[in-house]
C-alpha positions in Angstrom: -42.0 35.1 -2.9 -42.0 36.7 -6.3 -41.1 34.6 -9.3 -40.0 35.4 -12.8 -40.7 34.1 -16.0 -37.2 32.3 -15.8 -36.1 29.8 -19.2 -37.1 26.4 -20.1 -33.5 25.2 -20.1 -31.8 23.8 -19.0 -34.2 21.3 -17.1 -33.8 21.2 -13.1 -32.9 23.5 -10.8 -29.7 25.9 -11.9 -28.2 28.6 -9.8 -26.7 31.4 -11.6 -24.9 33.2 -8.7 -28.0 35.3 -7.8 -31.2 33.0 -7.9 -32.3 29.8 -9.0 -34.2 28.5 -12.3 -36.5 25.5 -12.0 -37.6 23.6 -15.1 -39.8 20.7 -15.4 -41.0 18.9 -19.0 -44.3 17.8 -18.6 -46.4 17.8 -22.0 -49.8 16.5 -20.3 -50.0 18.4 -17.3 -52.2 21.4 -16.8 -50.3 23.4 -13.9 -47.0 23.0 -11.9 -46.6 23.9 -8.3 -43.2 24.4 -6.5 -43.0 23.4 -3.2 -39.9 25.1 -1.1 -38.9 23.2 2.5 -36.6 23.9 5.7 -33.7 23.2 5.6 -34.8 19.8 7.7 -37.2 18.9 4.4 -40.4 18.6 7.0 -42.0 22.5 7.1 -43.3 23.7 3.8 -42.1 26.9 3.7 -43.6 28.4 0.0 -45.6 26.4 -3.0 -45.2 28.5 -6.1 -46.9 27.7 -9.3 -44.4 28.0 -12.2 -46.0 30.8 -14.5 -44.1 29.7 -17.6 -45.0 26.5 -20.2 -42.6 26.7 -23.1 -41.8 23.8 -25.4 -43.7 21.2 -22.6 -41.5 22.8 -19.8 -42.8 24.1 -17.2 -40.1 27.0 -15.8 -39.9 29.6 -13.8 -37.1 31.8 -11.6 -36.8 32.3 -8.2 -34.3 35.5 -7.4 -32.3 34.5 -4.0 -33.0 31.2 -3.8 -29.4 29.5 -3.5 -27.4 26.0 -3.5 -29.3 24.1 -0.2 -32.1 25.0 -0.8 -35.0 21.7 -0.8 -37.7 21.3 -2.7 -40.2 19.2 -4.8 -42.9 18.9 -7.1 -47.0 18.9 -7.1 -48.2 18.3 -10.7 -51.9 18.7 -11.5 -53.2 17.3 -14.7 -56.0 14.8 -15.5 -56.3 11.6 -13.7 -57.2 9.2 -16.3 -55.3 6.1 -16.2 -57.0 4.2 -19.1 -55.2 7.1 -21.3 -52.0 6.5 -19.3 -52.1 10.0 -17.0 -52.1 9.5 -13.3 -51.6 12.9 -12.2 -52.5 13.4 -8.3 -51.3 16.8 -6.9 -51.2 15.2 -3.1 -48.0 13.6 -4.2 -45.1 15.2 -3.6 -42.5 14.5 -6.8 -39.1 14.1 -6.8 -37.2 16.5 -9.9 -35.5 13.8 -12.6 -33.0 16.6 -12.5 -32.3 16.8 -8.8 -28.5 16.2 -8.2 -29.2 15.4 -4.7 -31.8 13.9 -2.6 -32.0 14.5 1.7 -34.1 12.0 3.4 -35.8 8.2 2.9 -38.8 7.0 2.1 -40.9 6.6 5.2 -43.4 4.1 3.5 -47.2 4.6 4.0 -50.4 4.4 1.8 -49.7 8.4 1.2 -47.0 7.1 -1.4 -49.5 5.4 -3.6 -51.7 7.3 -5.9 -54.9 5.1 -5.6 -56.6 3.6 -2.5 -56.0 0.2 -1.8 -58.6 -2.6 -1.3 -61.3 -3.5 -3.2 -61.7 -4.2 -7.4 -59.4 -2.6 -9.5 -58.1 0.1 -6.7 -55.5 1.8 -9.1 -58.5 3.5 -11.0 -59.6 5.3 -7.3 -57.7 8.4 -6.4 -56.0 9.3 -3.3 -55.9 12.0 -1.6 -53.4 11.4 1.3 -50.8 14.1 1.1 -47.0 12.1 1.0 -44.9 15.0 1.6 -43.9 14.0 5.2 -42.6 10.8 4.1 -40.9 11.9 0.7 -37.4 12.5 0.4 -36.5 16.3 -0.5 -34.6 17.6 -3.6 -31.5 19.9 -3.1 -30.7 22.9 -5.3 -26.9 21.9 -5.9 -23.9 24.5 -7.4 -23.4 23.5 -10.8 -20.8 25.7 -11.1 -18.2 23.5 -9.5 -18.3 20.9 -12.3 -15.2 19.8 -13.8 -14.4 21.8 -17.0 -12.4 19.1 -18.1 -11.6 15.8 -17.0 -7.9 13.9 -17.4 -8.9 10.3 -18.1 -6.6 7.4 -18.0 -7.7 6.5 -21.3 -7.2 2.5 -21.1 -7.3 0.9 -24.5 -9.6 -1.6 -24.8 -7.5 -4.8 -25.5 -5.9 -4.1 -22.2 -9.1 -3.7 -19.7 -9.5 -5.6 -17.1 -12.8 -5.1 -15.3 -13.2 -5.7 -12.0 -16.9 -5.8 -10.8 -17.5 -4.7 -7.0 -19.8 -2.6 -4.8 -19.2 0.8 -3.1 -20.7 -0.6 0.3 -19.5 -4.4 0.1 -16.6 -3.8 -0.9 -15.4 -1.2 2.2 -17.6 -2.4 5.1 -15.2 -4.4 6.5 -12.1 -3.4 5.4 -9.6 -3.1 8.2 -7.4 -0.1 6.6 -10.7 2.2 5.4 -11.8 4.0 9.2 -15.0 3.3 10.6 -16.9 6.6 9.2 -15.6 6.0 6.1 -16.2 2.2 5.6 -19.8 1.6 3.0 -19.2 5.0 1.4 -17.4 6.9 -1.6 -15.3 8.4 0.6 -14.2 4.8 1.7 -13.7 3.4 -1.9 -11.2 6.3 -2.7 -8.8 5.3 0.3 -5.6 4.8 -0.3 -5.7 1.3 0.9 -8.1 0.7 -1.7 -6.9 2.2 -4.6 -3.5 0.3 -4.0 -5.2 -3.0 -3.7 -6.6 -2.4 -6.8 -4.1 -1.3 -8.8 -1.7 -4.1 -7.1 -4.0 -6.8 -7.9 -3.8 -5.3 -11.8 -6.7 -4.1 -12.7 -7.4 -1.4 -15.4 -11.2 -0.2 -14.9 -13.3 -0.6 -11.4 -16.8 -1.1 -12.2 -19.5 0.0 -9.4 -22.9 -1.7 -9.0 -25.6 1.1 -9.3 -25.1 4.5 -7.1 -28.0 6.3 -8.4 -30.3 7.3 -5.6 -32.6 4.0 -5.1 -35.3 2.4 -3.0 -35.8 0.1 -0.5 -39.1 -1.7 -1.1 -41.7 -1.9 1.6 -41.5 -5.7 1.6 -37.8 -6.1 2.2 -37.7 -3.6 4.9 -40.7 -5.4 6.3 -38.0 -8.9 6.3 -35.4 -6.8 8.2 -34.0 -6.3 4.1 -32.6 -3.9 2.1 -32.0 -3.1 -1.6 -28.3 -4.0 -1.9 -27.4 -4.4 -5.3 -29.3 -0.8 -6.3 -31.4 -2.1 -9.1 -34.5 0.1 -8.3 -33.5 3.8 -9.2 -35.8 6.3 -8.8 -33.2 9.3 -10.0 -30.6 9.5 -12.5 -28.2 12.3 -11.5 -28.4 11.6 -7.7 -25.8 9.7 -6.0 -27.2 7.1 -3.9 -27.4 8.9 -0.4 -26.3 5.9 1.8 -22.8 5.8 0.2 -22.1 9.7 0.6 -19.4 10.6 3.5 -18.0 13.5 5.1 -17.4 15.1 1.8 -21.2 14.5 0.5 -20.9 15.5 -3.6 -17.2 16.0 -3.3 -16.3 12.8 -2.3 -17.7 10.9 -5.3 -15.4 13.1 -7.5 -12.4 12.6 -5.2 -13.0 9.0 -5.2 -12.8 9.3 -9.2 -10.0 11.4 -9.2 -7.8 9.0 -6.5 -8.2 6.0 -9.2 -7.4 8.0 -12.3 -4.3 9.0 -10.5 -3.2 5.0 -10.4 -4.3 4.8 -13.7 -7.5 2.9 -13.1 -11.0 3.9 -15.0 -14.0 4.4 -12.8 -17.0 2.6 -14.7 -20.8 3.1 -13.5 -23.1 0.1 -13.6 -26.3 2.4 -14.8 -30.1 1.4 -14.7 -32.4 3.5 -17.4 -34.2 0.2 -18.3 -36.8 0.6 -15.1 -37.7 2.8 -12.2 -38.6 2.3 -8.4 -42.5 3.1 -9.4 -43.2 -0.3 -10.7 -46.5 -1.2 -12.2 -50.0 0.6 -12.1 -50.3 -0.6 -8.4 -46.5 0.8 -7.4 -46.1 4.0 -5.8 -46.5 7.7 -7.2 -42.6 9.2 -6.8 -41.8 11.3 -9.4 -42.3 10.4 -12.9 -45.8 8.8 -12.9 -46.8 11.7 -11.1 -45.3 14.2 -13.6 -46.1 12.4 -16.7 -46.7 8.6 -16.7 -47.7 8.8 -20.3 -44.6 10.6 -21.3 -41.9 8.6 -19.6 -43.3 4.8 -19.2 -44.0 2.6 -22.2 -47.9 1.5 -21.8 -49.8 -1.2 -23.9 -51.1 0.3 -26.9 -54.4 -1.0 -26.6 -54.8 0.1 -22.7 -52.6 2.8 -21.7 -54.0 1.6 -18.2 -51.4 -1.1 -18.4 -47.4 -0.9 -18.4 -45.0 -2.7 -20.9 -42.9 -4.9 -18.7 -40.3 -5.6 -20.9 -37.7 -5.3 -17.4 -39.6 -7.8 -15.2 -39.9 -5.0 -13.2 -43.4 -3.7 -13.7 -42.4 -0.8 -15.9 -40.3 0.0 -19.0 -39.0 3.6 -19.5 -40.1 5.1 -22.7 -36.8 6.1 -24.5 -38.7 6.4 -27.9 -39.8 10.1 -26.5 -37.4 12.8 -27.4 -37.5 13.9 -24.0 -37.2 10.8 -21.7 -34.1 10.2 -24.4 -32.8 13.8 -23.7 -33.2 13.1 -20.1 -31.1 9.8 -20.1 -28.7 11.4 -22.6 -28.3 14.4 -19.7 -27.7 12.0 -16.9 -24.6 10.1 -19.0 -23.0 13.6 -19.7 -23.4 14.5 -16.1 -21.7 11.8 -14.8 -19.3 11.6 -17.2 -18.1 15.4 -17.3 -19.2 16.7 -13.9 -18.4 13.4 -12.1 -15.8 12.2 -14.5 -16.3 9.1 -15.0 -14.9 6.6 -17.8 -17.8 4.7 -19.1 -20.9 2.7 -18.4 -22.7 -0.5 -18.1 -26.1 -0.7 -18.9 -28.6 -3.0 -16.9 -31.0 -4.9 -19.3 -29.5 -2.5 -22.4 -32.0 -4.2 -25.0 -34.3 -2.0 -23.5 -32.6 1.2 -24.6 -32.6 0.0 -28.5 -36.4 -1.0 -28.2 -38.6 1.1 -30.5 -42.3 0.4 -30.7 -41.7 -1.9 -33.2 -39.0 -4.3 -31.3 -35.2 -3.8 -30.4 -33.3 -1.8 -33.0 -29.5 -1.5 -33.0 -29.9 1.9 -34.9 -32.5 3.1 -32.6 -33.0 6.6 -31.1 -30.7 5.9 -27.8 -28.1 4.0 -29.7 -27.7 6.7 -32.6 -28.1 9.9 -29.9 -25.0 8.1 -28.4 -23.0 7.2 -31.4 -23.0 10.9 -32.3 -22.4 12.4 -29.4 -18.7 13.8 -29.0 -18.3 13.0 -25.3 -20.4 9.8 -24.4 -19.0 7.9 -27.9 -15.7 8.1 -26.5 -16.0 6.7 -23.5 -16.4 2.2 -22.7 -19.8 1.3 -23.0 -21.2 -2.3 -22.5 -24.6 -3.6 -22.7 -26.3 -6.0 -20.9 -27.6 -7.6 -24.0 -31.1 -8.9 -22.9 -34.3 -8.4 -21.2 -37.5 -10.5 -21.2 -39.4 -8.5 -24.0 -40.0 -10.4 -27.3 -36.5 -10.6 -28.8 -35.0 -9.5 -25.9 -32.0 -11.7 -26.2 -29.2 -9.7 -28.5 -26.0 -11.3 -27.7 -23.6 -9.8 -30.7 -26.7 -7.2 -32.0 -25.2 -3.9 -30.3 -23.7 -1.4 -32.7 -20.0 -1.0 -33.2 -18.5 0.6 -30.6 -20.1 -1.2 -27.8 -19.0 -4.4 -26.1 -21.6 -6.6 -24.4 -21.8 -9.0 -21.7 -21.3 -12.7 -23.0 -23.0 -15.0 -20.8 -22.4 -17.9 -23.5 -18.6 -17.3 -22.5 -19.7 -17.8 -19.0 -22.4 -21.0 -19.6 -19.8 -22.7 -22.0 -16.6 -22.4 -19.4 -18.4 -23.4 -16.7 -19.8 -26.3 -18.5 -16.1 -27.2 -20.0 -14.4 -27.5 -16.8 -17.7 -29.6 -15.2 -16.3 -31.8 -18.0 -20.6 -31.6 -19.8 -19.9 -33.1 -23.3 -20.3 -31.7 -26.5 -19.2 -28.4 -25.8 -15.6 -28.2 -27.3 -16.7 -26.5 -30.3 -18.4 -23.5 -28.4 -15.3 -23.3 -25.9 -12.7 -23.1 -28.4 -14.9 -20.0 -29.7 -15.1 -18.5 -26.3 -11.4 -18.9 -25.5 -10.4 -17.3 -28.7 -12.7 -14.2 -28.3 -16.0 -15.7 -29.8 -15.3 -14.4 -33.4 -18.6 -16.5 -34.3 -20.4 -13.2 -32.2 -18.3 -10.3 -32.7 -16.4 -10.5 -36.2 -18.9 -8.3 -37.7 -18.9 -4.8 -39.0 -15.5 -4.2 -37.9 -15.9 -5.1 -34.0 -12.9 -6.6 -32.6 -12.3 -9.2 -29.8 -12.5 -6.7 -27.2 -16.3 -6.5 -28.0 -17.4 -9.6 -25.8 -16.8 -9.2 -22.1 -15.9 -12.6 -20.9 -16.9 -13.4 -17.3 -17.2 -16.6 -15.0 -19.3 -15.1 -12.2 -20.9 -11.3 -11.7 -23.1 -9.9 -8.9 -25.7 -11.9 -9.9 -25.4 -15.6 -9.3 -22.7 -17.8 -7.5 -19.2 -16.4 -6.4 -15.9 -18.2 -7.9 -15.5 -20.4 -4.6 -19.4 -21.2 -4.2 -19.6 -22.1 -7.9 -17.0 -24.9 -7.2 -18.9 -25.5 -3.4 -22.6 -25.7 -4.1 -24.4 -28.1 -6.3 -27.6 -26.1 -5.2 -28.2 -22.3 -4.7 -28.7 -21.7 -0.8 -31.0 -18.3 -0.8 -33.1 -19.1 2.6 -31.5 -15.9 4.3 -33.8 -13.5 1.5 -37.0 -14.9 3.0 -38.1 -16.4 -0.3 -38.2 -20.3 0.9 -35.1 -20.1 -1.6 -37.5 -20.1 -4.7 -35.6 -17.1 -5.7 -32.2 -17.0 -8.0 -31.2 -19.3 -10.5 -31.7 -23.2 -10.2 -29.2 -23.9 -13.8 -25.9 -22.6 -12.2 -23.5 -25.5 -14.0 -21.9 -25.7 -10.6 -20.6 -28.7 -8.8 -19.7 -29.4 -5.5 -17.1 -32.3 -5.9 -18.3 -34.8 -3.3 -20.1 -31.9 0.0 -22.0 -29.2 -0.5 -20.4 -26.7 1.2 -17.5 -26.0 3.3 -15.7 -29.5 4.1 -12.2 -30.4 5.9 -12.0 -32.9 3.2 -8.3 -32.4 1.8 -9.1 -34.1 -1.2 -11.9 -32.1 -2.2 -10.7 -28.9 -1.1 -7.8 -29.5 -3.7 -9.8 -30.5 -6.7 -11.8 -27.0 -5.7 -8.8 -25.0 -5.7 -7.5 -26.3 -8.9 -11.0 -25.7 -10.4 -10.9 -22.2 -9.4 -7.4 -21.8 -10.8 -8.4 -23.2 -14.0 -11.6 -21.1 -14.0 -9.8 -17.7 -13.5 -6.8 -19.1 -16.2 -9.2 -19.7 -18.9 -11.1 -16.3 -18.0 -7.9 -14.0 -18.3 -5.9 -16.0 -21.1 -9.1 -15.9 -23.4 -9.3 -13.2 -25.8 -12.0 -10.8 -24.9 -12.1 -8.5 -22.3 -12.1 -10.4 -18.9 -14.3 -9.0 -15.8 -14.0 -10.4 -12.3 -16.2 -10.4 -9.4 -14.3 -8.5 -6.5 -13.3 -11.1 -4.2 -13.0 -14.0 -6.3 -9.2 -13.9 -6.4 -9.1 -14.8 -2.6 -12.4 -17.1 -3.4 -14.9 -15.1 -1.2 -18.0 -16.8 -0.2 -21.5 -15.8 0.1 -22.2 -19.3 1.9 -24.2 -20.6 -1.3 -26.3 -17.5 -1.9 -26.5 -16.8 -5.6 -29.0 -13.7 -5.7 -28.0 -11.8 -2.4 -29.7 -8.7 -4.0 -31.3 -7.9 -0.7 -28.0 -8.8 1.6 -26.6 -5.8 3.2 -25.0 -8.1 5.4 -21.7 -10.4 5.8 -23.2 -12.4 3.0 -22.3 -9.7 0.5 -19.7 -7.9 2.4 -16.5 -8.8 1.3 -14.4 -10.6 4.1 -11.1 -9.1 4.2 -9.7 -11.4 6.7 -7.8 -13.1 3.7 -5.3 -15.1 4.8 -4.5 -18.0 2.7 -8.1 -19.5 2.3 -7.5 -19.3 -1.4 -4.4 -20.8 -1.4 -2.4 -19.0 -3.5 -5.0 -18.0 -5.5 -4.7 -14.0 -5.3 -1.3 -14.4 -6.2 -2.1 -16.4 -9.0 -4.4 -14.2 -10.6 -1.8 -11.1 -10.2 0.7 -12.9 -12.3 -2.0 -14.3 -15.1 -2.9 -10.4 -14.9 0.8 -9.1 -15.3 1.1 -12.2 -17.8 -1.7 -10.5 -19.6 -0.8 -7.0 -19.7 2.7 -7.9 -20.7 2.0 -10.5 -23.8 0.2 -8.9 -26.8 -0.6 -12.3 -27.8 -3.1 -13.2 -24.9 -5.1 -10.0 -25.7 -5.6 -9.8 -29.0 -6.7 -6.5 -30.3 -7.8 -7.6 -34.0 -9.8 -10.3 -35.8 -7.4 -9.5 -38.5 -3.7 -9.5 -37.4 -2.3 -12.5 -38.9 -2.4 -14.7 -36.0 -2.1 -18.3 -36.6 -4.8 -20.4 -35.1 -4.1 -24.0 -34.4 -6.0 -26.5 -32.3 -4.2 -29.8 -31.6 -5.3 -33.2 -30.3 -3.3 -34.7 -27.6 -1.7 -37.0 -30.0 0.2 -33.9 -31.2 -1.5 -33.5 -34.5 -4.5 -30.8 -35.5 -7.5 -31.2 -34.4 -9.8 -33.3 -36.8 -13.3 -33.1 -37.6 -13.8 -36.3 -36.1 -12.6 -35.5 -32.9 -14.7 -32.5 -32.8 -17.8 -34.2 -33.4 -16.7 -36.8 -31.0 -18.8 -34.9 -27.7 -16.9 -36.8 -25.0 -13.2 -35.8 -26.2 -13.0 -32.5 -24.6 -9.1 -32.8 -23.9 -7.7 -30.2 -26.4 -4.4 -27.8 -27.4 -4.1 -24.4 -28.7 -1.1 -22.9 -30.2 -1.1 -19.3 -30.9 1.6 -17.8 -33.4 2.4 -14.6 -34.5 5.5 -13.0 -36.0 6.7 -11.6 -32.5 5.4 -14.5 -30.1 3.8 -18.3 -29.6 2.1 -19.8 -26.8 0.6 -23.0 -26.7 -2.5 -24.2 -24.3 -3.5 -27.3 -22.8 -6.8 -28.0 -21.4 -7.9 -30.8 -19.8 -11.3 -30.6 -18.0 -11.7 -34.7 -17.4 -11.5 -36.1 -14.0 -8.4 -38.2 -14.9 -4.8 -37.5 -16.7 -4.4 -37.5 -20.5 -0.7 -37.9 -22.1 -0.7 -34.9 -24.6 2.1 -35.0 -27.1 3.5 -31.7 -27.8 4.1 -30.5 -31.2 7.1 -29.7 -33.0 8.8 -26.3 -32.9 12.2 -25.4 -34.3 15.3 -24.4 -32.4 14.0 -24.3 -29.1 12.1 -26.4 -26.4 8.5 -25.9 -24.4 8.6 -24.2 -21.2 5.3 -24.2 -18.8 4.8 -20.8 -18.2 1.1 -21.3 -16.1 0.2 -24.5 -14.5 -2.9 -25.1 -12.3 -1.5 -28.4 -11.0 1.3 -28.5 -8.7 2.4 -31.5 -10.3 3.6 -29.8 -13.3 6.0 -27.4 -12.5 6.4 -23.9 -13.9 9.7 -23.1 -15.5 10.0 -27.1 -17.1 10.9 -27.7 -20.5 9.9 -30.0 -22.6 10.8 -30.9 -26.6 8.6 -31.3 -29.6 7.5 -34.8 -29.4 7.5 -35.3 -25.8 4.8 -36.6 -23.7 3.5 -34.2 -20.9 0.9 -36.1 -18.8 -1.9 -33.5 -17.9 -3.7 -34.4 -14.7 -7.0 -34.4 -14.3 -9.2 -30.9 -14.5 -5.8 -29.2 -15.6 -4.3 -26.1 -17.8 -1.0 -25.2 -19.0 0.4 -22.5 -20.9 3.9 -23.0 -22.3 6.0 -20.8 -25.0 
């Protein structure tokens, strides 16, 4: 085949209507070969050296090559691990800019650039050809990208996130056709969208959908990488989620949610890749330009900086790697029309050689981008590296997962001592963290549960994790969960225990949805979904993780309760404070009806408290009693009207009941009430 010079931009494979331009960044390569394959991806039909090298980009143009063509790269260069170079042209490599991958990895020793066994095996050179076991890249027609995007643009103060999983949310849904379950097409089914909208959700947040890898050690145990936090490409959607419509199914799913006024947020993993450390496979970035794509130890580039805990760390300090991340984000925002991103281990992206910098290259690039800066941007503000915990330190315009909220609220409703001051701050928007640099209460994403950890039901049903099905002898997963089983580990027929658990689930949900800040609900918590005590179901592509839609009334009215709370939050601005400078009067009250004193704040065991919020338009009163026993609460005086119970987590306190100022209202043990 005759190849022309082509252009060094855009990176990736770009069809222009007559042929395809191929462009691959590699600063340290010496030669790049483009390998073309038949429609099945089994037979190599041509191997062509890219003829040009411009601005560290290898490129060439092939007339007549059209969308559908399968390809991969072989990159020649020095094999010098101690200086960070691990080139091996025997390995077929995935184009970092590929829009679609075809086929799965068929694991063997061929995927590894070294020969296993012996001393210092990563310094050896493996000549096995990996192509037969590698997925192939597919040329796509980029002319199909959207020219404009119509977004719901939900205001931040109205936003409610709903974290879920493409496959797990649809796999068992009875209204989704069998052939669509587990796919983007299934998630976009009318029954799914109607359910999410009916609950009152504004923004559905999907666990990773970028192409990812099933590690061999999981496959050997009959398990899979269910969550997807092991990306190998930042443009291609995970093939197992593609339905009958292929790539179009993703965009149709997004548009279906948009038509219902619901945003689509992607959980993205730009902090590491599936290639792991020096003992990992050579699948893409490592073989293209290891030294550029990954952070290596400054005194020995053979080894990787591991601030992620996964073996490697993506080097966003390199301009071309930063460009890759930015191009990926814009692709998903513009071509695939998503509305925002939640960044896994987001602290990594703000790391420069000297450490975390909220004005580092990545944050600056996003902040000035006319597309990305207008989207919802949520950081997971921690990693395992030095100074990795950065809650409250992300730049203005960003929201952050607030794990302080999670731990404090869990502990408070367990009636742990000494949490009242912290609880007061968390409920009113964590101003001690976010009231700086003009940031708003919405900057704190409040959550009780997430994919990583117990579900809401399991949080009140188990004292200990039960991860035996993961095949790691229950060693994996967090052990400090602030959970409590109230007398029996796991399911029980004891009506007393079940009643307490149900009330605690209502307490936790009511706290979450009535707090200032941006709430996030874990899918299925609204009807008490269980994972049978597994708090680390990352490898469970099974009924442990799949949402069981045989709901019945196993949540004892919890789903209706959550929907009512979400409707109330949407109706009442006082419950979703948009600014710390709105003139709202915040008054904390003791059970005697007076304002909370310093002595009462300092009394570690005195955790029953009231909160009065007042604006010119509205006024509400919250009463919290995390104790096991009842506590009488004297209601504060108010002029001209009684207090009316609007929300109660205890059946003994009827919603709609009225009380006068000065009346004593008995708050039964472990209960919450909102009056106005």
